[in-house]
C-alpha positions in Angstrom: 0.0 0.0 0.0 2.9 2.3 0.7 4.0 1.9 -3.0 0.6 3.0 -4.2 0.8 6.2 -2.1 4.3 6.9 -3.5 3.1 6.3 -7.0 0.1 8.5 -6.5 2.3 11.2 -5.0 4.7 11.0 -7.9 1.8 11.2 -10.4 0.3 14.2 -8.6 3.8 15.9 -8.5 4.3 15.3 -12.3 0.8 16.5 -13.1 1.5 19.7 -11.0 4.7 20.3 -12.8 3.0 19.9 -16.2 0.2 22.2 -15.1 2.7 24.8 -13.9 4.6 24.5 -17.2 1.4 24.9 -19.2 0.4 27.9 -17.1 3.7 29.6 -17.9 3.3 28.9 -21.6 -0.3 30.2 -21.4 0.9 33.4 -19.6 3.6 34.0 -22.2 1.0 33.5 -25.0 -1.4 35.9 -23.4 1.4 38.4 -23.0 2.2 38.1 -26.7 -1.4 38.5 -27.7 -1.7 41.6 -25.4 1.3 43.1 -27.1 -0.1 42.4 -30.6 -3.5 43.9 -29.6 -1.7 47.0 -28.2 0.4 47.4 -31.4 -2.7 47.1 -33.5 -4.5 49.7 -31.4 -1.5 52.1 -31.8 -1.4 51.6 -35.6 -5.2 52.1 -35.8 -4.8 55.4 -33.8 -2.0 56.6 -36.0 -4.1 55.7 -39.1 -7.0 57.6 -37.7 -4.9 60.6 -37.1 -3.4 60.5 -40.6 -6.9 60.1 -42.1 -8.0 63.2 -40.2 -5.0 65.1 -41.5 -5.7 64.1 -45.0 -9.4 65.1 -44.6 -8.4 68.5 -43.3 -5.9 69.0 -46.2 -8.6 68.0 -48.8 -11.0 70.4 -47.2 -8.5 73.2 -47.3 -7.6 72.4 -50.9 -11.3 72.4 -51.8 -11.8 75.9 -50.3 -8.7 77.2 -52.2 -10.0 75.7 -55.5 -13.4 77.3 -55.0 -11.6 80.7 -54.4 -9.6 80.2 -57.5 -12.7 79.4 -59.5 -14.4 82.6 -58.3 -11.3 84.6 -59.1 -11.1 83.0 -62.6 -14.8 83.8 -63.1 -14.2 87.4 -62.1 -11.2 87.7 -64.5 -13.4 86.3 -67.3 -16.1 88.9 -66.6 -13.5 91.7 -66.5 -12.0 90.5 -69.8 -15.4 90.4 -71.3 -16.1 94.0 -70.2 -12.7 95.1 -71.4 -13.4 93.5 -74.8 -16.7 95.4 -75.0 -15.0 98.7 -74.2 -12.2 98.1 -76.8 -14.8 97.2 -79.4 -16.5 100.6 -79.0 -13.4 102.2 -80.4 -13.0 102.3 -84.1 -9.5 101.6 -85.4 
């Protein structure tokens, strides 16, 4: 009967060591996953910031293009008026 207790104790000790080893591996894996998720979150944040910068630049460019279009329209009107004035003179 003493041998059975010894065998059982050895079995439990081995199982405990295996559980401890698996726990360490699981902890390491969870740590790696946590790091990967953190890196992904940081990349997503930077991408969001860059997208916001691009949006702002596009908005500014759109405003400037609208201003240029208005200026070009005014120049066309002035050129038309100037042409009308010049046509009044006989050469």
